[in-house]
C-alpha positions in Angstrom: -1.1 -10.0 -2.1 -1.0 -13.8 -1.8 -0.5 -15.2 1.7 -1.0 -19.0 1.4 -1.5 -21.6 -1.3 -4.6 -23.7 -1.3 -2.7 -26.4 0.4 -1.9 -24.1 3.3 1.8 -23.8 2.5 3.6 -20.4 2.2 3.4 -19.1 -1.4 6.6 -19.8 -3.4 8.7 -21.8 -0.9 11.5 -20.6 1.3 12.0 -17.2 2.9 15.1 -16.7 0.6 13.0 -17.4 -2.5 10.3 -14.9 -1.4 12.9 -12.2 -0.6 14.6 -12.9 -4.0 11.2 -12.5 -5.8 10.5 -9.3 -3.9 13.9 -7.9 -4.9 13.3 -8.9 -8.6 9.9 -7.2 -8.5 11.4 -4.0 -7.0 14.1 -4.0 -9.6 11.5 -4.4 -12.3 9.1 -1.8 -10.9 11.5 0.5 -9.1 11.3 3.5 -11.6 7.5 3.3 -11.7 7.2 3.1 -7.9 9.5 6.1 -7.6 7.3 8.1 -10.0 4.2 7.2 -7.9 6.0 8.4 -4.7 7.4 11.5 -6.4 4.0 12.7 -7.4 3.1 12.8 -3.7 6.4 13.9 -2.0 7.5 16.3 -4.8 11.1 15.3 -5.4 13.0 12.3 -6.7 15.4 11.9 -3.7 12.5 11.6 -1.2 10.6 9.3 -3.6 13.5 6.9 -3.8 13.8 6.9 0.0 10.1 5.9 0.2 10.6 3.1 -2.3 13.6 1.8 -0.3 11.8 2.0 3.0 8.9 0.0 1.6 11.3 -2.6 0.3 13.1 -2.8 3.6 9.9 -3.1 5.6 8.5 -5.9 3.3 11.9 -7.8 3.5 11.7 -7.5 7.3 8.2 -8.9 7.4 9.2 -11.8 5.2 12.3 -12.6 7.2 10.4 -12.4 10.5 8.2 -15.2 9.3 5.2 -13.4 7.7 4.0 -15.4 4.7 4.0 -12.5 2.3 4.3 -12.6 -1.5 3.4 -9.1 -2.7 1.9 -8.4 -6.1 2.6 -5.3 -8.2 -0.6 -3.5 -7.3 0.0 -4.1 -3.6 3.5 -2.6 -3.9 2.2 0.5 -5.7 -0.5 1.0 -3.0 2.0 0.6 -0.1 4.5 3.1 -1.8 1.7 5.6 -2.4 0.5 5.3 1.2 3.9 5.7 2.7 4.6 8.7 0.4 1.3 10.3 1.7 2.3 9.7 5.3 5.7 11.4 4.6 4.0 14.3 2.8 1.5 14.8 5.7 4.3 14.7 8.2 6.2 17.3 6.3 3.2 19.6 6.0 2.6 19.2 9.8 6.2 20.2 10.5 5.9 23.3 8.3 2.6 24.5 9.7 1.8 22.8 13.1 -0.7 25.4 14.3 -3.0 24.9 11.2 -3.1 21.2 11.7 -3.6 21.4 15.4 -6.6 23.6 14.8 -8.0 21.2 12.3 -7.4 18.2 14.6 -9.2 20.0 17.4 -12.2 20.8 15.2 -11.6 24.5 15.2 -13.2 26.2 12.2 -10.6 28.3 10.4 -12.2 31.2 8.5 -10.3 33.9 6.6 -10.7 37.4 8.0 -12.1 40.1 5.7 -9.6 42.7 4.7 
């Protein structure tokens, strides 16, 4: 991710230019980003939600003044990380006792039959 040029200016000019480049990059990479997310979350609909959420958050950061000009590898990493967060949250919702025990350091051992 590039943050500033060597002269100290924001990379690539105006906020609108940076948002436009981000949109173009998401259009170009969207299917690949969805595949990355789908491998983690397990279905296409949730994967697309993850990709859109990353896009919205990055647009928000650019519009709020952050000098952000993401590169493809950065987008793939952010999508993967958000997908992992979503997956963990889903697993915690499905089995909260198990994760509470792990968080508290309780050793869970299967009982013999």
